[in-house]
C-alpha positions as a Markdown table, in Angstrom:
| # | Residue | x | y | z |
|---|---|---|---|---|
| 1 | Met | 10.3 | -13.2 | -21.9 |
| 2 | Leu | 7.9 | -10.6 | -20.5 |
| 3 | Thr | 4.7 | -10.0 | -22.6 |
| 4 | Arg | 3.7 | -6.4 | -23.0 |
| 5 | Arg | 0.4 | -5.3 | -24.5 |
| 6 | Leu | 2.1 | -2.5 | -26.5 |
| 7 | Tyr | 3.5 | -5.3 | -28.7 |
| 8 | Thr | 0.0 | -5.8 | -30.1 |
| 9 | Thr | -0.2 | -2.1 | -30.8 |
| 10 | Leu | 3.0 | -2.2 | -32.7 |
| 11 | Leu | 1.8 | -5.1 | -34.8 |
| 12 | Lys | -1.3 | -3.2 | -35.8 |
| 13 | Trp | 0.8 | -0.2 | -36.6 |
| 14 | Lys | 3.1 | -2.3 | -38.9 |
| 15 | Glu | 0.1 | -3.3 | -41.0 |
| 16 | Gln | -0.9 | 0.2 | -41.8 |
| 17 | Ala | -0.4 | 1.1 | -45.5 |
| 18 | His | 0.7 | 4.7 | -45.1 |
| 19 | Lys | 2.0 | 4.7 | -41.5 |
| 20 | Lys | 3.4 | 7.5 | -39.5 |
| 21 | Ala | 6.5 | 7.2 | -37.3 |
| 22 | Met | 5.7 | 5.5 | -34.0 |
| 23 | Leu | 6.9 | 7.6 | -31.0 |
| 24 | Val | 7.0 | 5.6 | -27.7 |
| 25 | Thr | 7.4 | 7.8 | -24.7 |
| 26 | Gly | 7.8 | 6.8 | -21.1 |
| 27 | Ala | 10.1 | 7.0 | -18.0 |
| 28 | Arg | 13.4 | 5.2 | -17.9 |
| 29 | Gln | 13.4 | 1.5 | -17.1 |
| 30 | Val | 9.8 | 0.8 | -18.2 |
| 31 | Gly | 10.9 | -1.4 | -21.0 |
| 32 | Lys | 10.7 | 0.7 | -24.2 |
| 33 | Thr | 14.0 | -0.2 | -25.7 |
| 34 | Thr | 13.7 | -4.0 | -24.9 |
| 35 | Leu | 10.2 | -4.2 | -26.4 |
| 36 | Ile | 11.1 | -2.3 | -29.6 |
| 37 | Arg | 14.3 | -4.3 | -30.2 |
| 38 | Arg | 12.3 | -7.5 | -29.8 |
| 39 | Phe | 9.6 | -6.2 | -32.2 |
| 40 | Gly | 12.2 | -5.1 | -34.8 |
| 41 | Thr | 14.1 | -8.3 | -34.8 |
| 42 | Glu | 11.0 | -10.5 | -34.9 |
| 43 | Gln | 8.9 | -8.6 | -37.4 |
| 44 | Tyr | 11.4 | -7.2 | -39.9 |
| 45 | Glu | 14.1 | -8.7 | -42.1 |
| 46 | His | 16.3 | -5.8 | -41.2 |
| 47 | Phe | 16.5 | -3.8 | -38.0 |
| 48 | Val | 18.7 | -0.7 | -37.5 |
| 49 | Glu | 19.2 | 1.1 | -34.2 |
| 50 | Leu | 20.6 | 4.5 | -33.5 |
| 51 | Asn | 21.0 | 5.5 | -29.9 |
| 52 | Phe | 21.7 | 9.2 | -29.6 |
| 53 | Leu | 22.9 | 9.0 | -26.0 |
| 54 | Glu | 25.2 | 6.0 | -26.2 |
| 55 | Asn | 26.5 | 6.9 | -29.7 |
| 56 | Pro | 26.8 | 10.7 | -29.9 |
| 57 | Lys | 28.3 | 10.4 | -33.4 |
| 58 | Ala | 24.8 | 9.5 | -34.6 |
| 59 | Arg | 23.7 | 13.1 | -34.0 |
| 60 | Glu | 26.2 | 14.2 | -36.6 |
| 61 | Ile | 24.2 | 12.5 | -39.3 |
| 62 | Phe | 21.5 | 15.0 | -38.9 |
| 63 | Gln | 23.8 | 18.0 | -38.4 |
| 64 | Ala | 25.1 | 17.4 | -41.9 |
| 65 | Gly | 21.5 | 17.8 | -43.3 |
| 66 | Arg | 18.0 | 16.7 | -42.7 |
| 67 | Asp | 17.2 | 15.4 | -46.2 |
| 68 | Val | 16.7 | 11.6 | -46.7 |
| 69 | Lys | 19.7 | 11.2 | -49.0 |
| 70 | Thr | 22.1 | 12.7 | -46.4 |
| 71 | Phe | 20.6 | 10.6 | -43.6 |
| 72 | Ile | 21.0 | 7.3 | -45.5 |
| 73 | Met | 24.6 | 8.1 | -46.5 |
| 74 | Gly | 25.5 | 9.1 | -42.9 |
| 75 | Met | 23.8 | 6.1 | -41.4 |
| 76 | Thr | 25.4 | 3.5 | -43.7 |
| 77 | Ala | 28.8 | 5.1 | -43.1 |
| 78 | Leu | 28.4 | 5.1 | -39.3 |
| 79 | Leu | 26.9 | 1.6 | -39.0 |
| 80 | Gly | 28.3 | -0.2 | -42.0 |
| 81 | Thr | 24.9 | -1.5 | -43.0 |
| 82 | Ser | 22.6 | -0.7 | -45.9 |
| 83 | Pro | 18.8 | -0.7 | -45.1 |
| 84 | Val | 16.6 | -2.5 | -47.5 |
| 85 | Pro | 13.5 | -0.5 | -48.7 |
| 86 | Gly | 10.2 | -2.0 | -47.5 |
| 87 | Lys | 11.9 | -4.5 | -45.2 |
| 88 | Thr | 13.7 | -2.3 | -42.6 |
| 89 | Leu | 12.7 | -0.8 | -39.3 |
| 90 | Ile | 14.9 | 2.1 | -38.2 |
| 91 | Phe | 14.8 | 2.7 | -34.4 |
| 92 | Phe | 15.8 | 6.1 | -33.0 |
| 93 | Asp | 16.5 | 5.5 | -29.3 |
| 94 | Glu | 16.7 | 8.5 | -26.9 |
| 95 | Ile | 15.6 | 10.8 | -29.6 |
| 96 | Gln | 15.2 | 13.6 | -27.1 |
| 97 | Ala | 19.0 | 13.9 | -27.3 |
| 98 | Cys | 18.9 | 14.8 | -31.0 |
| 99 | Pro | 16.3 | 17.5 | -31.8 |
| 100 | Asp | 17.4 | 17.5 | -35.5 |
| 101 | Ala | 16.4 | 13.8 | -35.8 |
| 102 | Arg | 12.9 | 14.6 | -34.4 |
| 103 | Thr | 12.6 | 17.4 | -37.0 |
| 104 | Ala | 13.7 | 15.2 | -39.8 |
| 105 | Ile | 11.0 | 12.6 | -39.1 |
| 106 | Lys | 8.6 | 14.5 | -41.4 |
| 107 | Phe | 10.9 | 14.1 | -44.4 |
| 108 | Leu | 11.8 | 10.5 | -43.6 |
| 109 | Val | 8.2 | 9.4 | -43.3 |
| 110 | Glu | 7.2 | 11.2 | -46.5 |
| 111 | Asp | 10.0 | 9.3 | -48.3 |
| 112 | Gly | 8.3 | 6.1 | -47.3 |
| 113 | Arg | 11.1 | 3.6 | -47.9 |
| 114 | Phe | 11.5 | 2.6 | -44.3 |
| 115 | Asp | 9.5 | 2.3 | -41.1 |
| 116 | Tyr | 10.5 | 4.4 | -38.1 |
| 117 | Ile | 10.1 | 4.0 | -34.4 |
| 118 | Glu | 11.3 | 6.6 | -31.9 |
| 119 | Ala | 11.8 | 6.2 | -28.2 |
| 120 | Asp | 11.8 | 9.2 | -25.9 |
| 121 | Ser | 12.9 | 8.8 | -22.2 |
| 122 | Leu | 10.9 | 11.6 | -20.6 |
| 123 | Pro | 13.4 | 12.9 | -18.1 |
| 124 | Gly | 15.1 | 14.6 | -21.1 |
| 125 | Val | 12.0 | 16.3 | -22.4 |
| 126 | Asn | 13.0 | 19.7 | -21.2 |
| 127 | Ser | 16.8 | 19.4 | -21.8 |
| 128 | Ala | 16.6 | 19.5 | -25.6 |
| 129 | Glu | 13.7 | 20.7 | -27.7 |
| 130 | Ala | 13.1 | 19.9 | -31.4 |
| 131 | His | 13.4 | 22.8 | -33.7 |
| 132 | Ser | 10.2 | 21.8 | -35.3 |
| 133 | Cys | 8.0 | 18.9 | -34.1 |
| 134 | Pro | 6.7 | 16.7 | -36.9 |
| 135 | Val | 3.0 | 17.3 | -36.3 |
| 136 | Gly | 0.9 | 14.9 | -38.2 |
| 137 | Phe | 3.8 | 12.5 | -38.9 |
| 138 | Glu | 4.0 | 10.7 | -35.5 |
| 139 | Glu | 1.7 | 8.2 | -33.8 |
| 140 | Ile | 2.4 | 8.7 | -30.1 |
| 141 | His | 2.0 | 6.0 | -27.4 |
| 142 | Arg | 3.0 | 6.4 | -23.8 |
| 143 | Met | 4.5 | 3.3 | -22.1 |
| 144 | Tyr | 4.0 | 2.7 | -18.3 |
| 145 | Pro | 5.5 | 0.2 | -16.0 |
| 146 | Met | 3.9 | -3.3 | -16.4 |
| 147 | Asp | 0.3 | -3.2 | -15.4 |
| 148 | Leu | -1.4 | -5.8 | -13.2 |
| 149 | Glu | -2.6 | -7.9 | -16.1 |
| 150 | Glu | 0.9 | -8.0 | -17.6 |
| 151 | Phe | 2.2 | -8.9 | -14.2 |
| 152 | Ala | -0.2 | -11.8 | -14.1 |
| 153 | Trp | 1.0 | -13.0 | -17.4 |
| 154 | Ala | 4.6 | -12.9 | -16.1 |
| 155 | His | 3.6 | -15.2 | -13.3 |
| 156 | Gly | 1.9 | -17.7 | -15.5 |
| 157 | Ile | -1.8 | -16.8 | -14.9 |
| 158 | Ser | -3.6 | -18.1 | -18.0 |
| 159 | Asp | -5.8 | -16.2 | -20.3 |
| 160 | Glu | -8.6 | -18.6 | -19.3 |
| 161 | Val | -8.3 | -17.6 | -15.6 |
| 162 | Leu | -8.2 | -13.9 | -16.5 |
| 163 | Ala | -11.2 | -14.3 | -18.8 |
| 164 | Cys | -13.2 | -15.9 | -15.9 |
| 165 | Ile | -12.3 | -13.0 | -13.6 |
| 166 | Arg | -13.2 | -10.5 | -16.3 |
| 167 | Thr | -16.6 | -12.2 | -16.7 |
| 168 | Cys | -17.2 | -12.0 | -13.0 |
| 169 | Phe | -16.3 | -8.3 | -13.1 |
| 170 | Ala | -18.7 | -7.6 | -15.9 |
| 171 | Lys | -21.6 | -9.6 | -14.4 |
| 172 | Arg | -20.8 | -8.4 | -10.8 |
| 173 | Glu | -20.6 | -12.1 | -9.7 |
| 174 | Pro | -18.2 | -13.6 | -7.1 |
| 175 | Val | -15.0 | -15.1 | -8.3 |
| 176 | Pro | -14.4 | -18.8 | -7.5 |
| 177 | Leu | -12.8 | -18.9 | -4.0 |
| 178 | Ala | -9.5 | -20.6 | -5.0 |
| 179 | Val | -9.0 | -18.2 | -7.9 |
| 180 | His | -9.9 | -15.2 | -5.6 |
| 181 | Asp | -7.3 | -16.3 | -3.0 |
| 182 | Ala | -4.6 | -16.7 | -5.6 |
| 183 | Met | -5.3 | -13.3 | -7.1 |
| 184 | Leu | -5.1 | -11.6 | -3.7 |
| 185 | Arg | -1.6 | -13.1 | -3.3 |
| 186 | Leu | -0.6 | -11.9 | -6.7 |
| 187 | Phe | -2.0 | -8.5 | -6.0 |
| 188 | Arg | 0.1 | -8.2 | -2.8 |
| 189 | Leu | 3.2 | -9.2 | -4.8 |
| 190 | Tyr | 2.4 | -6.5 | -7.3 |
| 191 | Val | 2.1 | -3.8 | -4.6 |
| 192 | Leu | 5.6 | -4.5 | -3.3 |
| 193 | Thr | 7.2 | -5.3 | -6.6 |
| 194 | Gly | 5.6 | -2.7 | -8.9 |
| 195 | Gly | 5.9 | -3.0 | -12.7 |
| 196 | Met | 9.5 | -2.2 | -13.6 |
| 197 | Pro | 10.4 | -5.0 | -16.0 |
| 198 | Ala | 13.8 | -5.7 | -14.6 |
| 199 | Val | 12.3 | -5.9 | -11.1 |
| 200 | Val | 9.5 | -8.2 | -12.2 |
| 201 | Arg | 12.0 | -10.4 | -14.1 |
| 202 | Glu | 14.1 | -10.7 | -10.9 |
| 203 | Leu | 11.1 | -11.7 | -8.8 |
| 204 | Val | 10.0 | -14.3 | -11.3 |
| 205 | Ser | 13.5 | -15.8 | -11.6 |
| 206 | Ser | 14.8 | -15.7 | -8.1 |
| 207 | Arg | 11.8 | -15.0 | -5.8 |
| 208 | Asp | 14.3 | -13.1 | -3.7 |
| 209 | Ile | 12.7 | -9.9 | -2.2 |
| 210 | His | 16.1 | -8.7 | -1.1 |
| 211 | Lys | 17.3 | -8.6 | -4.7 |
| 212 | Val | 14.1 | -7.0 | -5.8 |
| 213 | Val | 14.5 | -4.1 | -3.3 |
| 214 | Arg | 18.1 | -3.7 | -4.2 |
| 215 | Leu | 17.1 | -3.3 | -7.9 |
| 216 | Gln | 14.3 | -0.8 | -7.0 |
| 217 | Arg | 16.8 | 1.3 | -5.1 |
| 218 | Asp | 19.2 | 1.3 | -8.0 |
| 219 | Ile | 16.3 | 2.6 | -10.2 |
| 220 | Leu | 15.5 | 5.3 | -7.7 |
| 221 | Ala | 19.2 | 6.3 | -7.7 |
| 222 | Leu | 19.0 | 6.5 | -11.5 |
| 223 | Tyr | 15.9 | 8.7 | -11.3 |
| 224 | Arg | 17.7 | 11.1 | -8.9 |
| 225 | Leu | 20.6 | 11.3 | -11.3 |
| 226 | Asp | 18.2 | 12.1 | -14.1 |
| 227 | Ile | 16.7 | 14.9 | -12.0 |
| 228 | Ala | 20.2 | 16.3 | -11.3 |
| 229 | Ser | 21.2 | 16.2 | -15.0 |
| 230 | Cys | 17.9 | 17.0 | -16.8 |
| 231 | Ala | 15.8 | 19.3 | -14.6 |
| 232 | Gly | 18.0 | 22.3 | -15.1 |
| 233 | Arg | 17.6 | 25.2 | -12.7 |
| 234 | Arg | 14.6 | 23.5 | -11.1 |
| 235 | Lys | 16.6 | 20.4 | -10.0 |
| 236 | Lys | 16.7 | 21.3 | -6.3 |
| 237 | Gln | 12.9 | 21.9 | -6.2 |
| 238 | Val | 12.2 | 18.7 | -8.2 |
| 239 | Gln | 14.5 | 16.6 | -6.0 |
| 240 | Glu | 12.8 | 18.0 | -2.9 |
| 241 | Ile | 9.3 | 17.2 | -4.2 |
| 242 | Phe | 10.3 | 13.7 | -5.3 |
| 243 | Asp | 11.9 | 12.8 | -2.0 |
| 244 | Arg | 8.9 | 14.0 | -0.1 |
| 245 | Ile | 6.3 | 11.9 | -1.9 |
| 246 | Pro | 6.4 | 8.9 | 0.5 |
| 247 | Ala | 5.9 | 11.1 | 3.6 |
| 248 | Gln | 3.2 | 13.2 | 2.0 |
| 249 | Leu | 1.2 | 10.1 | 1.0 |
| 250 | Cys | 1.1 | 9.1 | 4.7 |
| 251 | Gly | -0.7 | 12.3 | 5.6 |
| 252 | Thr | -4.3 | 12.4 | 6.8 |
| 253 | Asn | -5.8 | 12.9 | 3.4 |
| 254 | Arg | -2.6 | 12.3 | 1.3 |
| 255 | Arg | -2.7 | 15.8 | -0.1 |
| 256 | Phe | 0.7 | 17.2 | -1.0 |
| 257 | Met | 1.3 | 20.0 | 1.4 |
| 258 | Leu | 3.4 | 22.8 | -0.1 |
| 259 | Ala | 4.4 | 23.9 | 3.4 |
| 260 | Ser | 6.5 | 20.8 | 3.6 |
| 261 | Leu | 8.8 | 22.5 | 1.0 |
| 262 | Ser | 8.7 | 25.9 | 2.5 |
| 263 | Thr | 6.5 | 27.9 | 4.9 |
| 264 | Ser | 6.1 | 30.5 | 2.2 |
| 265 | Ala | 5.6 | 28.1 | -0.7 |
| 266 | Arg | 3.0 | 28.9 | -3.3 |
| 267 | Tyr | 1.8 | 26.5 | -6.0 |
| 268 | Ala | 2.6 | 29.0 | -8.8 |
| 269 | Arg | 6.3 | 29.0 | -7.8 |
| 270 | Tyr | 6.6 | 25.2 | -7.8 |
| 271 | Glu | 4.1 | 24.2 | -10.6 |
| 272 | Asp | 6.8 | 23.8 | -13.2 |
| 273 | Ser | 8.6 | 21.3 | -10.9 |
| 274 | Phe | 5.5 | 19.2 | -10.4 |
| 275 | Val | 4.9 | 19.2 | -14.1 |
| 276 | Trp | 8.5 | 18.1 | -14.8 |
| 277 | Leu | 8.0 | 15.1 | -12.5 |
| 278 | Arg | 4.7 | 14.3 | -14.3 |
| 279 | Asp | 6.2 | 14.6 | -17.8 |
| 280 | Ala | 9.2 | 12.6 | -16.7 |
| 281 | Gly | 6.9 | 9.7 | -15.8 |
| 282 | Ala | 8.2 | 9.7 | -12.2 |
| 283 | Ala | 5.0 | 10.9 | -10.5 |
| 284 | Leu | 1.2 | 10.9 | -11.0 |
| 285 | Pro | -0.7 | 14.0 | -9.9 |
| 286 | Cys | -4.3 | 13.5 | -8.8 |
| 287 | Tyr | -6.3 | 16.7 | -8.6 |
| 288 | Asn | -9.2 | 17.5 | -6.3 |
| 289 | Val | -12.5 | 18.4 | -8.0 |
| 290 | Ala | -15.1 | 20.8 | -6.6 |
| 291 | Ala | -17.9 | 18.3 | -7.4 |
| 292 | Pro | -17.9 | 14.7 | -8.9 |
| 293 | Val | -19.8 | 15.8 | -12.1 |
| 294 | Pro | -18.6 | 15.8 | -15.7 |
| 295 | Pro | -16.6 | 17.2 | -17.2 |
| 296 | Leu | -14.2 | 16.8 | -14.3 |
| 297 | Leu | -11.6 | 18.9 | -16.0 |
| 298 | Leu | -13.8 | 22.0 | -15.4 |
| 299 | Gln | -14.2 | 21.0 | -11.7 |
| 300 | Glu | -10.5 | 20.7 | -11.2 |
| 301 | Gln | -8.9 | 22.6 | -8.3 |
| 302 | Arg | -5.3 | 22.7 | -9.5 |
| 303 | Ala | -3.6 | 23.8 | -6.2 |
| 304 | Leu | -5.2 | 20.9 | -4.3 |
| 305 | Phe | -3.6 | 17.5 | -5.3 |
| 306 | Lys | -2.1 | 14.2 | -4.2 |
| 307 | Leu | 1.2 | 13.2 | -5.8 |
| 308 | Phe | 1.6 | 9.5 | -6.3 |
| 309 | Met | 4.7 | 7.7 | -7.4 |
| 310 | Ala | 4.4 | 6.2 | -10.9 |
| 311 | Asp | 5.5 | 2.8 | -9.7 |
| 312 | Thr | 4.3 | 1.5 | -6.3 |
| 313 | Gly | 7.3 | -0.9 | -6.0 |
| 314 | Leu | 9.6 | 2.1 | -6.0 |
| 315 | Leu | 7.4 | 3.8 | -3.4 |
| 316 | Cys | 7.8 | 0.7 | -1.2 |
| 317 | Ala | 11.6 | 0.9 | -1.6 |
| 318 | Ala | 11.7 | 4.6 | -1.0 |
| 319 | Gly | 9.2 | 4.9 | 1.7 |
| 320 | Ala | 10.7 | 2.6 | 4.4 |
| 321 | Thr | 14.1 | 1.7 | 5.8 |
| 322 | Ala | 15.4 | -1.9 | 5.7 |
| 323 | Glu | 14.5 | -2.2 | 9.4 |
| 324 | Glu | 10.9 | -1.5 | 8.8 |
| 325 | Asn | 10.6 | -4.3 | 6.2 |
| 326 | Val | 7.3 | -3.1 | 4.7 |
| 327 | Gln | 7.7 | -5.8 | 2.0 |
| 328 | Phe | 7.3 | -8.6 | 4.6 |
| 329 | Ala | 4.2 | -6.9 | 6.1 |
| 330 | Ile | 2.6 | -6.6 | 2.7 |
| 331 | Leu | 3.3 | -10.3 | 1.9 |
| 332 | Gln | 1.6 | -11.1 | 5.2 |
| 333 | Gly | -1.5 | -9.3 | 4.0 |
| 334 | Asp | -1.1 | -6.0 | 5.8 |
| 335 | Leu | -2.1 | -3.5 | 3.1 |
| 336 | Ala | -3.0 | -0.9 | 5.7 |
| 337 | Ile | 0.7 | -0.4 | 6.4 |
| 338 | Asn | 1.9 | 3.2 | 6.1 |
| 339 | Lys | -1.7 | 4.3 | 6.5 |
| 340 | Gly | -2.7 | 2.5 | 3.3 |
| 341 | Ser | -0.6 | 4.8 | 1.2 |
| 342 | Phe | 0.9 | 1.9 | -0.8 |
| 343 | Leu | -2.5 | 0.5 | -1.6 |
| 344 | Glu | -3.9 | 3.8 | -2.8 |
| 345 | Asn | -0.8 | 4.4 | -4.8 |
| 346 | Val | -1.1 | 1.1 | -6.7 |
| 347 | Phe | -4.7 | 2.1 | -7.7 |
| 348 | Ala | -3.4 | 5.4 | -9.1 |
| 349 | Gln | -0.8 | 3.4 | -11.0 |
| 350 | Ile | -3.4 | 1.0 | -12.4 |
| 351 | Phe | -5.9 | 3.7 | -13.4 |
| 352 | Ala | -3.2 | 5.8 | -15.1 |
| 353 | Ala | -2.0 | 2.9 | -17.1 |
| 354 | Asn | -5.6 | 2.1 | -18.1 |
| 355 | Gly | -6.0 | 5.6 | -19.7 |
| 356 | Phe | -7.7 | 7.5 | -16.9 |
| 357 | Lys | -6.8 | 11.0 | -15.8 |
| 358 | Leu | -6.7 | 11.0 | -12.0 |
| 359 | Trp | -9.0 | 13.0 | -9.8 |
| 360 | Tyr | -10.3 | 12.8 | -6.2 |
| 361 | Phe | -13.0 | 14.5 | -4.2 |
| 362 | Asn | -12.6 | 15.9 | -0.7 |
| 363 | Ser | -15.1 | 18.1 | 0.9 |
| 364 | His | -15.8 | 19.1 | 4.6 |
| 365 | Arg | -19.5 | 18.6 | 3.9 |
| 366 | Tyr | -19.4 | 15.2 | 2.2 |
| 367 | Gly | -16.1 | 13.6 | 3.1 |
| 368 | Asp | -13.2 | 12.1 | 1.1 |
| 369 | Ile | -13.5 | 10.0 | -2.1 |
| 370 | Asp | -10.2 | 8.4 | -3.1 |
| 371 | Phe | -10.7 | 8.5 | -6.9 |
| 372 | Val | -13.3 | 9.9 | -9.3 |
| 373 | Leu | -13.1 | 8.5 | -12.8 |
| 374 | Gln | -14.8 | 10.0 | -15.8 |
| 375 | Leu | -16.6 | 7.4 | -18.0 |
| 376 | Gly | -17.8 | 9.4 | -20.9 |
| 377 | Ala | -20.8 | 11.5 | -19.7 |
| 378 | Thr | -20.9 | 9.9 | -16.2 |
| 379 | Cys | -18.6 | 9.8 | -13.2 |
| 380 | Leu | -17.6 | 6.8 | -11.1 |
| 381 | Pro | -16.6 | 7.5 | -7.4 |
| 382 | Ile | -14.2 | 4.9 | -6.0 |
| 383 | Val | -13.0 | 4.2 | -2.4 |
| 384 | Val | -10.1 | 1.8 | -1.7 |
| 385 | Lys | -10.3 | 0.0 | 1.6 |
| 386 | Ala | -7.4 | -1.9 | 3.2 |
| 387 | Gly | -9.1 | -3.6 | 6.2 |
| 388 | Lys | -12.1 | -5.6 | 7.1 |
| 389 | Arg | -14.3 | -2.6 | 7.8 |
| 390 | Tyr | -14.7 | -1.9 | 4.1 |
| 391 | Arg | -18.5 | -1.4 | 4.4 |
| 392 | Gln | -18.0 | 1.7 | 6.4 |
| 393 | His | -17.8 | 4.5 | 3.8 |
| 394 | Ala | -19.8 | 7.6 | 5.0 |
| 395 | Ala | -18.5 | 9.8 | 2.2 |
| 396 | Leu | -19.8 | 7.5 | -0.6 |
| 397 | Thr | -23.1 | 7.2 | 1.2 |
| 398 | Asn | -23.3 | 11.0 | 1.4 |
| 399 | Ile | -22.5 | 11.8 | -2.3 |
| 400 | Leu | -24.8 | 9.1 | -3.6 |
| 401 | Lys | -27.7 | 11.0 | -2.0 |
| 402 | Val | -27.0 | 14.2 | -4.0 |
| 403 | Gln | -29.5 | 13.8 | -6.8 |
| 404 | Asp | -28.1 | 16.7 | -8.9 |
| 405 | Trp | -24.9 | 14.7 | -9.3 |
| 406 | His | -26.6 | 11.8 | -11.0 |
| 407 | Leu | -24.2 | 9.1 | -9.7 |
| 408 | His | -25.5 | 5.7 | -10.8 |
| 409 | Glu | -22.9 | 3.5 | -9.2 |
| 410 | Ala | -20.0 | 3.7 | -6.7 |
| 411 | Leu | -17.2 | 1.1 | -6.2 |
| 412 | Val | -15.5 | 0.0 | -3.1 |
| 413 | Phe | -12.3 | -2.0 | -3.7 |
| 414 | Cys | -11.4 | -4.3 | -0.8 |
| 415 | Gly | -10.0 | -7.7 | 0.1 |
| 416 | Asp | -13.3 | -9.5 | -0.1 |
| 417 | Asn | -15.1 | -11.0 | -3.0 |
| 418 | Val | -17.7 | -9.4 | -5.3 |
| 419 | Ser | -21.0 | -8.2 | -3.8 |
| 420 | Thr | -23.5 | -5.5 | -4.4 |
| 421 | Asn | -25.8 | -3.3 | -2.3 |
| 422 | Gly | -28.0 | -0.9 | -4.3 |
| 423 | Lys | -25.7 | 1.6 | -6.0 |
| 424 | Leu | -22.7 | 0.2 | -4.2 |
| 425 | Thr | -20.5 | -2.5 | -5.6 |
| 426 | Tyr | -17.8 | -4.2 | -3.6 |
| 427 | Leu | -14.9 | -5.6 | -5.7 |
| 428 | Pro | -11.7 | -7.3 | -4.9 |
| 429 | Trp | -8.6 | -5.1 | -5.4 |
| 430 | Tyr | -7.3 | -7.0 | -8.4 |
| 431 | Met | -10.4 | -6.3 | -10.4 |
| 432 | Ala | -9.2 | -2.7 | -10.8 |
| 433 | Met | -7.2 | -3.9 | -13.9 |
| 434 | Phe | -10.5 | -4.3 | -15.8 |
| 435 | Leu | -11.5 | -0.7 | -15.4 |
| 436 | Gln | -10.5 | 0.8 | -18.8 |
| 437 | Ala | -11.0 | 4.4 | -20.0 |
| 438 | Pro | -13.6 | 4.4 | -22.7 |
| 439 | Gln | -12.4 | 4.8 | -26.2 |
| 440 | Pro | -14.1 | 7.1 | -28.7 |
| 441 | Glu | -16.5 | 5.2 | -30.9 |
| 442 | Ser | -16.3 | 5.5 | -34.7 |
| 443 | Cys | -18.9 | 7.9 | -36.1 |
| 444 | Ile | -19.7 | 8.1 | -39.8 |
| 445 | Val | -21.1 | 11.4 | -40.8 |
| 446 | Asp | -22.8 | 12.6 | -44.0 |
| 447 | Thr | -20.5 | 15.0 | -45.8 |
| 448 | Asp | -22.4 | 15.2 | -49.1 |
| 449 | Phe | -23.6 | 18.7 | -49.7 |
| 450 | Ser | -23.7 | 18.5 | -53.5 |
| 451 | Gly | -27.5 | 18.8 | -53.7 |
| 452 | Leu | -27.7 | 22.2 | -52.2 |
| 453 | Ser | -27.7 | 23.9 | -55.6 |
| 454 | Ala | -31.2 | 22.6 | -56.2 |
| 455 | Phe | -32.5 | 24.9 | -53.4 |
| 456 | Leu | -31.1 | 28.1 | -55.0 |
| 457 | Pro | -33.6 | 30.5 | -56.6 |
| 458 | Lys | -33.8 | 30.0 | -60.3 |
| 459 | Gly | -32.8 | 32.7 | -62.7 |
């Protein structure tokens, strides 16, 4: 059984006294339904599931009315089961296919007798819109493919080993050599496998890369079917963009060139199609910034971007023919294959899953920085190196000299162990999993204004 960190989030949600509905969004095949079913059966005495795609009759429950009484009557009639107040989790799967159910969440949550989890497969986000979104009644979490730490758990890497590596990361100290070598092997496996749970499960059970690739190509075929059925009038554009991602990432600076779609292409014409792929969880846009200074959102140059695939294993399967056998090359340690596009893509995947918005910096004057992450009030420039010449990074050297940018540290991810040189820190690839987006700290403020009347003029 694969361990997912969202399970811990669900446990905390369950303990809330006056909880909202939990909405879990994410692309198909990332493991939403499996995780929620496991959580429901393990943590509740009663678990009820309504899938609005597999069971279209479930939609009729909400067409009859959106009040709680009508819902319970319809659900018990359809499923032949009676939910027990205070002991039942009701799971609405593929809720994007039933806008009335999404609207009814407000009334169901206010009723308070049952707990509710919704799952939304993002390829359907634009095919059916709720009449009224239940603002304030949903706690929303996005689920990604398995991250590198979850992948490590699946392969039996102990918490003790991961804690040791985390300490080395925090202290900027080298990892014990045997652990370092093992983690490099694990990282290479992650690059070619990716984090789709079915694919990871196949690798763990059979160790057969041929079966892994076949599963990945099945998932890619499913994504293309989703595009054809859910992207509406944009489906041709979306399909063209999706199919061009592997080739575009092999370009000189990995920037997505609109001219590859049409010689007269303009970003404004295609923007909705790029947004569709992003919202569907199939692609990860990474925008260029004019300068690596916060807030990066204000530095963003929207028409200049890289487009990564949301799962690097799918990129490996899509970006090469069987004859090229990129999987074998990666297993042998060649992460520079396809001009390092797989390596850079896996970092985009890791950073996105860890809560970061993706940006990069490219300038004729300074050079190319693969990623720029915002850590609160500071920015962290990052370069990813595939080969042994990882200490050659002119662009990083250039930008660290710009005093007005106040860059305190830069990271180079490579195949070597941890080392430092002034503001530069060299880290092994696998340590990227420990870079987490900062969470807002709690802040207690004084809201007592009752004493103001004492300062008013008397009389």
